[in-house]
C-alpha positions in Angstrom: -42.7 132.2 139.0 -45.5 130.5 140.4 -47.0 127.3 142.1 -49.5 125.0 141.4 -52.2 123.6 144.0 -54.3 120.8 142.9 -57.6 119.6 144.7 -59.8 116.8 145.2 -63.2 118.4 143.1 -63.9 122.5 142.9 -66.1 122.4 146.6 -62.4 121.7 148.3 -60.9 124.4 146.0 -63.2 127.1 146.6 -63.3 126.1 150.3 -59.6 126.5 150.7 -59.1 129.4 148.0 -61.5 131.2 150.4 -60.0 130.8 153.7 -56.7 131.4 151.9 -57.8 134.7 150.8 -59.2 135.6 154.5 -56.0 134.7 156.1 -54.2 136.9 153.3 -56.5 139.7 154.0 -56.5 139.5 158.1 -52.9 139.8 157.8 -53.0 143.0 156.0 -55.7 144.2 157.8 -53.1 144.2 160.5 -50.7 145.9 158.9 -52.4 149.4 157.3 -56.1 150.9 157.6 -57.7 150.2 154.4 -56.9 146.8 151.9 -57.5 145.5 148.1 -59.1 143.1 146.8 -59.3 142.9 143.3 -61.8 139.3 141.7 -62.4 137.8 138.0 -66.0 137.7 137.0 -67.5 135.1 135.3 -69.2 132.5 136.6 -66.6 130.5 137.8 -65.5 132.9 140.6 -69.5 132.7 141.4 -69.0 130.0 144.4 -65.8 131.8 145.6 -67.7 135.1 146.2 -70.7 132.8 148.3 -67.5 131.5 150.4 -66.4 134.8 151.0 -69.2 136.0 152.4 -69.0 133.8 155.3 -65.4 135.2 156.6 -65.1 137.0 159.2 -63.2 139.9 159.0 -64.0 143.6 158.7 -65.1 144.0 155.4 -65.9 147.7 156.0 -62.3 148.2 155.9 -61.8 145.9 152.6 -61.6 147.9 149.4 -62.9 145.5 146.5 -63.4 145.5 142.4 -63.5 143.3 139.2 -60.2 142.8 137.5 -62.4 144.0 134.3 -65.6 145.0 133.1 -68.2 144.7 130.2 -69.5 148.4 129.3 -72.7 147.3 130.5 -74.8 148.3 133.7 -74.1 147.0 137.0 -77.8 145.4 136.5 -76.6 143.3 133.7 -76.4 139.6 133.9 -73.2 140.3 132.3 -71.6 142.7 134.4 -68.9 141.4 136.5 -69.0 144.7 138.7 -73.0 143.1 139.7 -72.2 139.4 140.0 -69.7 141.0 143.0 -71.8 142.9 144.6 -75.1 140.1 144.2 -72.7 137.8 145.3 -69.8 138.9 147.8 -71.3 141.7 149.0 -74.3 140.3 151.6 -73.8 138.3 154.9 -71.1 138.7 157.2 -68.8 141.2 153.8 -72.3 143.1 153.1 -70.3 145.8 154.5 -67.5 145.9 151.9 -66.3 149.2 149.6 -67.2 148.7 146.0 -65.4 150.0 143.4 -68.4 149.9 140.8 -66.4 149.5 136.6 -69.9 149.7 135.3 -69.9 153.1 133.3 -71.5 156.1 134.8 -72.7 159.2 133.0 -70.0 160.8 132.9 -68.0 162.0 130.1 -66.2 159.1 128.8 -62.9 160.9 130.1 -64.1 161.7 133.1 -65.1 158.6 134.2 -61.6 156.4 133.1 -59.6 159.1 135.0 -61.2 159.1 137.9 -61.4 154.9 138.1 -57.5 155.3 137.2 -56.9 157.5 140.1 -59.3 155.1 142.5 -57.0 152.2 141.9 -53.9 154.1 141.6 -54.7 155.2 145.4 -54.8 151.8 146.4 -51.6 149.4 144.7 -50.2 147.4 145.2 -53.6 145.2 145.4 -53.1 142.9 148.7 -54.9 140.1 147.0 -56.6 139.2 143.4 -58.1 136.5 141.9 -57.7 136.2 138.3 -59.0 133.5 135.8 -57.7 132.7 132.7 -59.3 131.7 129.0 -58.9 128.7 126.9 -57.2 131.5 124.5 -54.6 132.6 127.5 -56.0 136.0 128.2 -56.3 137.2 132.0 -58.8 140.0 133.0 -59.3 141.4 129.5 -55.9 140.8 128.2 -57.0 139.5 125.3 -54.0 138.5 122.4 -55.9 139.9 119.7 -56.5 143.2 121.8 -55.8 146.4 120.1 -54.2 147.8 122.5 -52.8 144.3 124.0 -49.1 146.1 123.6 -49.8 149.0 126.2 -51.5 146.6 128.8 -48.7 144.0 129.2 -46.3 147.0 129.2 -44.6 147.7 132.7 -43.7 151.1 131.3 -47.0 152.2 131.3 -48.2 154.8 133.6 -52.3 153.3 132.1 -53.7 151.0 135.7 -57.2 150.8 133.4 -57.3 150.7 129.9 -60.5 150.7 127.8 -60.0 147.1 125.4 -61.2 146.1 121.9 -61.3 142.3 120.7 -63.0 140.9 117.6 -62.9 137.7 120.2 -64.9 139.7 122.8 -67.1 140.3 121.0 -67.4 144.2 122.9 -65.2 146.4 124.5 -64.3 146.3 127.9 -62.2 147.4 130.9 -59.1 145.9 132.2 -56.4 146.2 135.0 -52.9 146.5 133.2 -50.5 144.2 133.7 -48.5 146.8 135.5 -51.1 146.2 138.0 -51.6 142.5 137.6 -47.6 141.8 138.0 -47.7 144.8 141.3 -50.4 142.1 143.5 -49.0 141.4 146.8 -50.8 138.1 147.2 -52.1 136.6 143.1 -54.4 133.9 142.2 -55.1 132.1 139.7 -58.8 130.3 139.3 -58.3 126.9 137.1 -61.1 124.6 136.9 -61.4 122.1 134.3 -59.4 119.6 132.0 -59.5 122.1 128.7 -58.6 124.9 130.8 -55.7 122.8 132.2 -55.0 121.7 128.6 -55.0 125.4 127.6 -52.6 126.5 130.6 -49.8 123.5 129.4 -50.1 124.8 126.0 -48.9 128.7 127.1 -46.0 127.4 129.3 -44.9 126.6 125.8 -45.9 129.3 124.1 -42.8 131.8 123.8 -44.5 135.2 124.3 -46.4 137.2 126.5 -48.2 138.4 123.3 -49.3 135.1 122.4 -50.5 134.3 125.6 -51.1 137.1 128.0 -51.2 135.1 131.3 -47.7 134.4 131.0 -47.1 137.9 131.8 -47.9 136.4 135.6 -46.7 133.1 135.2 -43.0 134.0 134.9 -42.9 137.5 136.7 -40.8 137.3 139.9 -43.6 137.4 142.5 -45.4 134.4 142.7 -48.9 133.4 141.2 -50.6 130.6 143.1 -52.7 128.9 140.7 -55.5 127.2 142.2 -56.6 123.6 140.3 -59.4 121.1 140.0 -61.1 118.9 137.6 
């Protein structure tokens, strides 16, 4: 189930979406001590991070993390964790609690286990902002990924998976469909005509395997699509 919210331009989209996210977080904070916010990486959400950093909420009670990550150091310009830290955790949001998806010196199995436990402990995610690629991927669930079936399955116990995909060009970590489908307030950020056309194609494709974005568009819980040219 999804609804489309169309905005006059990207500036309006970012401004309104920041207000929506802040409101959702405030409502969640009235109900429990710690709330969670998952954010897409890449350059499109960067203005959203900045707008959110000026929202006056109790950021010290908000746990923030990326929906996916390249296996690079946080200081690498391609790191989604690094983008969130530098783009969001400043101004009024400086006290936010960031879960880093960047690899550590721990053994890989230990790192993945610890990361997965942190995510499981805060599920369901209160607010999540996702992007979509022109190949219809969300997070790092790519149509040509090696563990696509597992990533899309809601019967798996996995919440964070390492993924190899020829189109991605490098190994990544991703939240699984199990996590994304359980989100309480889910938002898909679409900017530009090419992404809009890709979305229209995805809506008419037959399976989630061919268009992973369908996993959150035809789910029983709502996805709010935010679009601007």
